[in-house]
C-alpha positions as CSV (number, residue, x, y, z in Angstrom):
1,M,-6.0,-17.1,-10.0
2,P,-6.6,-19.7,-12.5
3,F,-6.3,-17.4,-15.3
4,F,-3.0,-16.6,-14.8
5,G,-2.0,-20.2,-14.2
6,D,2.0,-20.4,-13.1
7,M,2.7,-16.8,-14.7
8,P,5.1,-15.4,-11.6
9,L,3.2,-12.1,-9.9
10,D,6.0,-9.6,-11.6
11,K,5.1,-11.2,-14.9
12,I,1.5,-10.4,-15.0
13,T,1.1,-7.4,-17.3
14,E,-1.2,-4.5,-17.6
15,E,-2.6,-6.7,-21.0
16,A,-3.0,-9.9,-19.2
17,V,-5.2,-8.1,-16.8
18,N,-7.2,-6.4,-19.2
19,D,-7.3,-9.7,-21.0
20,W,-8.8,-11.4,-17.8
21,L,-11.4,-8.7,-17.2
22,L,-12.5,-8.7,-20.8
23,G,-13.0,-12.8,-20.5
24,F,-15.7,-11.8,-17.6
25,K,-18.0,-10.9,-20.6
26,N,-18.1,-14.4,-22.2
27,R,-16.8,-17.0,-19.4
28,K,-16.3,-20.7,-20.2
29,V,-17.5,-22.7,-17.5
30,F,-18.9,-26.0,-16.8
31,D,-22.2,-26.9,-15.2
32,K,-22.7,-30.3,-12.8
33,G,-23.0,-32.5,-15.2
34,S,-19.1,-31.0,-17.0
35,N,-20.6,-29.6,-19.8
36,E,-19.4,-26.8,-21.4
37,T,-21.5,-23.5,-21.2
38,T,-20.7,-19.8,-21.5
39,K,-21.5,-17.1,-19.3
40,Q,-22.0,-13.5,-19.3
41,Y,-21.2,-12.0,-16.0
42,H,-21.9,-8.1,-15.1
43,N,-19.3,-5.5,-15.0
44,T,-19.8,-5.2,-11.2
45,T,-18.6,-8.8,-11.0
46,A,-15.5,-8.1,-13.2
47,N,-14.9,-4.9,-10.9
48,T,-15.0,-6.8,-7.8
49,A,-12.5,-9.4,-8.8
50,L,-10.2,-6.8,-10.0
51,G,-10.5,-4.9,-6.4
52,T,-9.7,-8.5,-4.9
53,F,-6.7,-8.6,-7.7
54,T,-5.5,-5.0,-6.7
55,V,-5.4,-5.8,-2.9
56,M,-3.8,-9.1,-3.8
57,M,-1.0,-7.3,-5.5
58,S,-0.4,-4.6,-3.1
59,E,0.2,-7.0,-0.6
60,A,2.6,-8.5,-2.5
61,V,4.3,-5.1,-3.1
62,R,4.1,-5.0,0.5
63,R,5.7,-8.0,1.2
64,G,8.6,-7.5,-1.3
65,L,7.4,-10.0,-3.9
66,V,7.3,-7.4,-6.6
67,A,8.4,-3.7,-7.3
68,S,5.3,-2.3,-8.0
69,N,1.6,-2.5,-8.4
């Protein structure tokens, strides 16, 4: 996930996840001409992304890559 960059999985905090989710309200995106614009996503988009993130972190726990989710 680009928001977390090179942050190791075990260093992703609840605060970082909250910042990521709040960022869906005003997310900077680029159009086809590489012009920056701001897009506001609906809460359902953020919730869908959070669901995917939760599955990813659960799998990381299962594989022993992080201690807990």
